[in-house]
N, C-alpha and C positions, 0 to 999 in steps of 0.2 A: 503493498499500502501505498503514497503517494504520504510523505510527511518533513514540518519545517522540526527540524531536528539543532539542537543547540551541544555541538563540538567540542567548545575551548571558550577560552575570551575572548571572543567580540568575531566569533568563525559561527556562519549559522547556514545550514549545510538543506536542499533540498535532496533526499536521498529517498527511495524507498525503504521501505523495512518490514518483516511480519506480520498479518493480523493479528492483536488480541484473541488470545483463548479463553473463554467465559470458564473463572473461577464460581463456587459457591457465592452467595448473595452479591456475588456483582452480572449486569449488564455489556454488553457492544453497541452503544448510537452508533447508528454510520456521519462524519460532521457536514455540518455543511457550513456554517461560517466559522469563524475560530477567531478574536481579536486579541491582541499586541497590550497584554498589560503596563504599569512602570512598574512591580513586580518583572517580568519578561526583562525587561534591561538590565535590572539590579542586573539578570543572572545572565541575558548578555555580558554584560559589561566584564562579569568572574569576581561576582564582592554579593551573593550571594549568599549565607549560612548554611545553604541544606543542600540546593541544583547543585547536578553530579551532572557529566556530561559520560555517556552520548542519554541526550533526552528530549524528548519529544510535548515543549513546551504546550499552551495555551488551559488556560481554567475559566475562561470566558468567554464560552461557544451554543449551540446552536445547532437539531439533528434528531436526524430520523430513529428509533428505536430497530435495529437488527431485530436480537435475540437474548433473549436471559432472560424478558420482563417477566414474571409470572398475571399479571393480569393488560398491561399495554401491549396493545396489537401490535406486531411490525410494519413501520410507516408512524407510526404515531408522531406528532412533532414534539420537539423537545426542550425542555434548555437540564442545567445541570446546577447545581449547589455543590461547586465543589468543598467544602469543610470537609477533613476528617477527622475525624473527633472522635476521645480515645474510651471517653463512657466510661474511665476510674477512677479520674483527680475531682477533686470535691468543685472545680465549676462543674464540667459535666453534671456528674451527683448533686446540681444544688441547682439545674436549670438556669449554667450560663457558656454552655457544651461550646461556644461560638470564641470565648474565650481561650479552650481551656492549657493546660500546662503544655503539653504535647499535642495540639495545633499542626494537623500538614493538610496543603493543602492537594488536587487534584490535577496535577503538567507546572509541580511544580517536584509536592512529593519522588510519586510515580506517574509512565508519561497519563499526560494531556491532551487537549485539543488539535493538537494542528496539525494532526495527520486521517486520515478519511477515513478511518476507527479509530474508537477508542476506551475505552472498557472503565466503567463505572460504578461505583456504590445501585441496587436499585433503590435501596432509601433514598438516595438523594437524587432520582430526575423527578423530573418534573413537569407533564404537561403542560404544554402551551395553550392561547385560546387563540380562534379560527380566527382573527382579523390582526393578529401578530405577524409582520412580517415575521420568515428566518433570519434575516441581517439583525431586528429586530431583538429578537430572541436569541443570541450573544451577545446584547447587550443589558439584557437581563443584570449581573451579575455587578458594573459597574453602579446600576443606579438604587439596587436594592442599603451597597454603597451611604450615597447621597440615601434612602428615610436611614437608614440606623444612624447618621446625625445626626439628620434635623429631627427622628424622635430625643438621642440620647438627648442634644441640649435645646430638650420643652421647646424651640420654637413655638411661639402666640403665634397664629398673620397677624397681621398691621404690625409688627416690629420691622426699624427701618434696617436694611443686610450688609452686610461687605464679605467683599471673597479677594482670598487671597488666589490669584490661581487661575487660569480657564481654558486648562487641559480635558480629558474627559472624566476628574471627579467634580472639580468645577465646575464643570457647563451643568454635568449630569447636579449637582446638588442647587445652581443659580435656576432650570428647568421645575427640576419638585420644590423645589419655596415657591418657585412661582406656581405651579398645578395648587398648591396648600395657600392660594389668598398675598406672597410676598409683594406688598409694592415699591417700595422705597426699594430700592434695589441695589445697589456695584457691586462692580466683579474690576481690579486688578490684575491687570497683567502687562512685562515686559516684551514680551513677545506681539510685534508689530499685528503678525499674520492673522496668530490664534484669539488680538484684539479684537482683528477687522470680524469674525470670528465669531465672536461675544456679543456686537453687537451689529448682525444680521440677524441675529435670532432676538434680538428690538433688549439688549436689556442697555445699561446708562455702563459706559467702563472710566478705565482711571488707565495710567499710562508712566509709571512712578518713572522713568525715563524723562522722562519731560515735564510733569507734573507732580505740583504737593503733592502731593496722597491727604497726610496727615489733618495740610489743613484743608487740601476740597472738601473730604468730609468732614473733618466740623463745622462750618463755616454753612454745610451743607444737611446737619442735622441739628441744625443752631444753636449753636458752639457749647452743642449737649458731645456729641460722638455718640457711633454708633449704637444700639440694641447683643448687637451679636457679630461677632468675627468669625466666620469659618477658613482655616490655613486651610488651604489646598494646593496650596504648596511645593513645603517641605523645604523651606529654601530660607535659609539665615538670616536677609535683609528682612524676609517676613517679621520674625522673631520679631526685631527692635522695632515693628511700627505697630503688630499686632495689640498691642498695653496703650500706645498713641489717640488712635484710633475707637477706641472702642469704649465704650461712655460708662464712669460714675457708676458702681455695681452691673455691670454689663457685662452681655456673657462670650467669652471663648473657646470654640472646638475644634481642637486640631482632629487631622483628620488623614492628613498627609506625611509616608515614613519620612521620619531623615536621616540622614547619612549616616548622619556623623552628631551625637546630643549637640547641643544650640544652645545659646545663653537664652537663657529672657529677665527680664527683668523685674529679681522681686517685691522689690521695694512697688511700685509701680501698681503691681498685681493688689500691696497691705491697700496702700492708700486710697487705693480704688476701693477694693473690698471686691475686686472681679469675682468668675465665675469660673470655672475651665475647667476645659471637659476632653479628656482622652476616647477615644475611639477606636477601632481596628472587628471591620468586616463585620457580617449584619448576621441577624437572627435566620432563623425558619418563617417566620414573623413579618423582618420585613423584607425575607426577598418574594411570598406572595403579593405585598403590597407594592414594590419594584411594577409585578405582572401586570397587575392592577391600572396602573399609569401609566405605565409605554402604550394599553390597550385601550386610554383614555386620550393620550396625547404620544401623534405619533409624531408631533414634532424634536424626537428623542435622536429618532434619525436622520436631521439635518449632524450630528453631531458625528459621524460617521464619511470618514473624508476620504478616502483612498479604500476601494475594495481592491485586493491581491489577488491573483494565482500564483498558488505556491510555490511551485519553477524562482518566483519574484524576490528568494523566500529573504537572505539578505537585500534587498528595496525597503521591505517593510524596515527595519531596524536600521536606516539607513534614513531613513527619514525620519524615524523620529527623536534623532539623536543629531542632528546638523537640522539648520534651521529655513522651516518650512514652514505650511500652511499646515502640518500631517500637527492632526488629532487625535479621532481614531481608525487607527486600521485593519484590516482585517486581513485575516485568506478566506475566499471561498474554496472549495472543495467539490459539493457540490453543486457541478457546475451547471450553471445557468437558473438555480432557484433561485424567486425572489425572498 
């Protein structure tokens, strides 16, 4: 079967691998689309702490049941919740399995969706609604990340919001907030091409390379500051800004994974009595909410900027590691399917 395989740092190959075989409790999915995530870029760079070559990456994907599912017939359109939980640690035993102490993911700790076929746990397979395209089906996972961040942050409709980062997660957070009734929402992004994508989606934007972000946000909120700040960028310069642009007793939600521990102004956090919420992945309920959202808000598909063939394996990663307009890049395996 055709695969996009991580062969070592900055070495992505298009190659043929053996089709996976059924094992107890697992089923085979015929992949339709698979997206490149920030975690995949860490794997590509050779800095992910768990991923080992050779590896078929991909934990954001859609497809159809091929074999091995006890109730869903062959051809059923599905997506996959890629979290692999141990079921035995304290978080798993107390209803917080999404932060399992031994959490693993399909596409990181075992072969994933960047191949014609993928083997996944039966319990992780989630049927897609009829109106959701297969491309959107492969976007459910990052939308679930956004849903979880917003729900854990306890956002209330009407609150003002600043989002740092106009990548996939930042735009998913913005679209999800808008679907929840957010009106006063600003996206901060230094990449002019991504900033243009945010504008095309109808959002107010700020360019930190040419504008005083703190000044603009404070002025735009009657010198109070934003009610909520979502850090979807994971860049040290953002950490310096988030405590400045949020109001007294405001809310900061850290969504992005930082490659290195950043320096946060704890004094500012104390003086303003800020609420800082860290979030990780999503719960099963978040995943289902994401499916409902995508079913009713097809504009999420506008986040998908590039759909490549698996033969263009290296190109997908080049697009996301150089200055381009790429936001969400996907590989198409079931060619010609919508």
